[in-house]
C-alpha beads as a LAMMPS data file, in Angstrom:
LAMMPS data file: protein, C-alpha beads

140 atoms
139 bonds

1 atom types
1 bond types

-500.0 500.0 xlo xhi
-500.0 500.0 ylo yhi
-500.0 500.0 zlo zhi

Masses

1 110.0

Atoms # bond

1 1 1 10.495 -16.960 1.422
2 1 1 12.264 -13.555 2.142
3 1 1 9.479 -10.963 1.846
4 1 1 11.731 -7.997 2.651
5 1 1 11.699 -6.611 -0.880
6 1 1 8.205 -7.709 -1.705
7 1 1 5.224 -5.343 -2.109
8 1 1 1.952 -6.480 -0.518
9 1 1 -1.047 -5.531 -2.606
10 1 1 -4.463 -5.545 -0.864
11 1 1 -7.708 -5.032 -2.748
12 1 1 -10.937 -7.009 -2.769
13 1 1 -11.020 -6.658 -6.526
14 1 1 -9.064 -9.453 -8.090
15 1 1 -8.647 -7.634 -11.333
16 1 1 -7.096 -4.690 -9.588
17 1 1 -4.711 -6.914 -7.585
18 1 1 -3.546 -8.724 -10.965
19 1 1 -3.067 -5.539 -12.676
20 1 1 -0.978 -3.825 -9.984
21 1 1 0.981 -7.038 -9.542
22 1 1 1.605 -7.235 -13.356
23 1 1 2.725 -3.579 -13.334
24 1 1 5.134 -4.103 -10.407
25 1 1 6.664 -7.191 -11.898
26 1 1 7.180 -5.327 -15.292
27 1 1 9.225 -2.727 -13.315
28 1 1 11.385 -5.264 -11.639
29 1 1 9.570 -5.397 -8.248
30 1 1 8.116 -8.450 -6.684
31 1 1 4.395 -8.465 -5.228
32 1 1 2.282 -10.732 -3.284
33 1 1 -1.446 -10.066 -3.505
34 1 1 -4.138 -10.416 -0.692
35 1 1 -8.036 -10.161 -0.980
36 1 1 -8.465 -8.546 2.269
37 1 1 -6.643 -6.839 5.105
38 1 1 -7.273 -9.777 7.252
39 1 1 -5.445 -12.080 4.814
40 1 1 -2.447 -9.903 4.956
41 1 1 -2.552 -9.700 8.763
42 1 1 -2.928 -13.523 8.968
43 1 1 0.191 -14.007 6.758
44 1 1 2.250 -11.517 8.865
45 1 1 1.148 -13.255 12.094
46 1 1 1.710 -16.878 10.838
47 1 1 5.128 -16.129 9.217
48 1 1 8.231 -15.862 11.405
49 1 1 9.982 -13.227 9.359
50 1 1 7.191 -11.894 7.013
51 1 1 8.111 -8.182 6.472
52 1 1 7.013 -6.339 3.396
53 1 1 8.671 -3.373 1.929
54 1 1 5.517 -1.470 1.598
55 1 1 1.780 -2.129 1.142
56 1 1 -0.515 -0.860 -1.585
57 1 1 -4.220 -0.932 -0.460
58 1 1 -7.716 0.185 -1.227
59 1 1 -9.576 2.225 1.230
60 1 1 -12.950 0.492 0.839
61 1 1 -12.861 -3.154 1.564
62 1 1 -15.039 -5.600 3.389
63 1 1 -13.870 -6.397 6.915
64 1 1 -10.798 -4.501 7.808
65 1 1 -10.844 -1.366 5.724
66 1 1 -7.722 0.477 4.356
67 1 1 -7.543 3.099 7.194
68 1 1 -7.575 0.150 9.860
69 1 1 -5.060 -1.757 7.936
70 1 1 -2.834 1.311 7.674
71 1 1 -3.039 1.751 11.563
72 1 1 -1.846 -1.774 11.895
73 1 1 1.085 -1.530 9.383
74 1 1 2.220 1.714 10.758
75 1 1 2.788 -0.155 14.135
76 1 1 5.061 -2.523 12.083
77 1 1 6.814 0.374 10.425
78 1 1 5.490 -0.597 7.018
79 1 1 4.488 2.410 4.716
80 1 1 1.034 2.238 2.986
81 1 1 0.130 3.646 -0.399
82 1 1 -3.563 3.917 -1.045
83 1 1 -4.803 3.339 -4.486
84 1 1 -8.505 3.981 -4.336
85 1 1 -11.606 5.242 -6.147
86 1 1 -12.733 7.082 -2.987
87 1 1 -12.720 10.847 -3.581
88 1 1 -13.914 11.777 -0.020
89 1 1 -11.619 14.553 0.923
90 1 1 -12.146 13.789 4.582
91 1 1 -11.023 10.054 4.136
92 1 1 -7.935 11.271 2.077
93 1 1 -7.055 13.719 4.895
94 1 1 -7.410 11.159 7.617
95 1 1 -5.206 8.721 5.505
96 1 1 -2.464 11.238 5.113
97 1 1 -2.757 12.481 8.710
98 1 1 -2.274 8.754 9.804
99 1 1 0.960 8.768 7.856
100 1 1 0.034 7.276 4.349
101 1 1 3.000 7.169 2.048
102 1 1 0.740 8.070 -0.825
103 1 1 -2.983 8.448 -1.734
104 1 1 -3.482 7.940 -5.595
105 1 1 -6.904 7.726 -7.315
106 1 1 -7.890 5.024 -9.638
107 1 1 -7.204 4.667 -12.384
108 1 1 -3.711 5.098 -11.254
109 1 1 -0.764 6.258 -13.535
110 1 1 1.496 3.203 -13.510
111 1 1 4.778 5.282 -13.584
112 1 1 3.543 7.294 -10.518
113 1 1 2.657 4.158 -8.672
114 1 1 5.955 2.530 -9.261
115 1 1 7.842 5.584 -8.162
116 1 1 5.676 5.871 -4.959
117 1 1 6.698 2.206 -4.237
118 1 1 10.230 2.731 -4.714
119 1 1 10.374 5.856 -2.444
120 1 1 8.082 4.373 0.310
121 1 1 10.047 1.088 0.297
122 1 1 13.235 3.192 0.774
123 1 1 11.682 4.978 3.635
124 1 1 10.714 1.778 5.428
125 1 1 12.296 1.832 8.943
126 1 1 12.777 5.528 8.868
127 1 1 9.626 6.830 10.840
128 1 1 10.736 10.332 10.735
129 1 1 11.041 10.644 6.956
130 1 1 7.943 11.740 5.051
131 1 1 8.330 9.675 1.992
132 1 1 5.780 10.773 -0.537
133 1 1 4.463 14.281 0.369
134 1 1 4.867 15.163 -3.403
135 1 1 2.759 12.004 -4.464
136 1 1 -0.270 12.488 -2.144
137 1 1 -2.165 14.654 -4.622
138 1 1 -5.066 13.050 -6.389
139 1 1 -4.316 12.451 -10.181
140 1 1 -6.557 14.084 -12.841

Bonds

1 1 1 2
2 1 2 3
3 1 3 4
4 1 4 5
5 1 5 6
6 1 6 7
7 1 7 8
8 1 8 9
9 1 9 10
10 1 10 11
11 1 11 12
12 1 12 13
13 1 13 14
14 1 14 15
15 1 15 16
16 1 16 17
17 1 17 18
18 1 18 19
19 1 19 20
20 1 20 21
21 1 21 22
22 1 22 23
23 1 23 24
24 1 24 25
25 1 25 26
26 1 26 27
27 1 27 28
28 1 28 29
29 1 29 30
30 1 30 31
31 1 31 32
32 1 32 33
33 1 33 34
34 1 34 35
35 1 35 36
36 1 36 37
37 1 37 38
38 1 38 39
39 1 39 40
40 1 40 41
41 1 41 42
42 1 42 43
43 1 43 44
44 1 44 45
45 1 45 46
46 1 46 47
47 1 47 48
48 1 48 49
49 1 49 50
50 1 50 51
51 1 51 52
52 1 52 53
53 1 53 54
54 1 54 55
55 1 55 56
56 1 56 57
57 1 57 58
58 1 58 59
59 1 59 60
60 1 60 61
61 1 61 62
62 1 62 63
63 1 63 64
64 1 64 65
65 1 65 66
66 1 66 67
67 1 67 68
68 1 68 69
69 1 69 70
70 1 70 71
71 1 71 72
72 1 72 73
73 1 73 74
74 1 74 75
75 1 75 76
76 1 76 77
77 1 77 78
78 1 78 79
79 1 79 80
80 1 80 81
81 1 81 82
82 1 82 83
83 1 83 84
84 1 84 85
85 1 85 86
86 1 86 87
87 1 87 88
88 1 88 89
89 1 89 90
90 1 90 91
91 1 91 92
92 1 92 93
93 1 93 94
94 1 94 95
95 1 95 96
96 1 96 97
97 1 97 98
98 1 98 99
99 1 99 100
100 1 100 101
101 1 101 102
102 1 102 103
103 1 103 104
104 1 104 105
105 1 105 106
106 1 106 107
107 1 107 108
108 1 108 109
109 1 109 110
110 1 110 111
111 1 111 112
112 1 112 113
113 1 113 114
114 1 114 115
115 1 115 116
116 1 116 117
117 1 117 118
118 1 118 119
119 1 119 120
120 1 120 121
121 1 121 122
122 1 122 123
123 1 123 124
124 1 124 125
125 1 125 126
126 1 126 127
127 1 127 128
128 1 128 129
129 1 129 130
130 1 130 131
131 1 131 132
132 1 132 133
133 1 133 134
134 1 134 135
135 1 135 136
136 1 136 137
137 1 137 138
138 1 138 139
139 1 139 140
């Protein structure tokens, strides 16, 4: 399977994973879902050429949380967009300081999320490009 143009969706809530996958598909984007950061990392370590265009992840998950997952994805050059209910400003600032491509509050506006994915995916492999500084603000 060629995962180059596939978005990884990581959230411990199955309904959120399904909803985001449906949204992305309706916009012509492919997605693969994972119930945890560990599941995504296991897929990446077992596949010979598993490379996702970007990752959409929650912050608060059992096991590897979103910030740790982001740290590991940054090492692979894969942008991470957070979609979270976490309104902790310190967590948001840490995510952005670590290079998050976006930090969107649940419930997320679908149009903004799709645009964030498009921009983040286009920036993959360009570490000096700040992909989504305009999309890191929390939604009202």
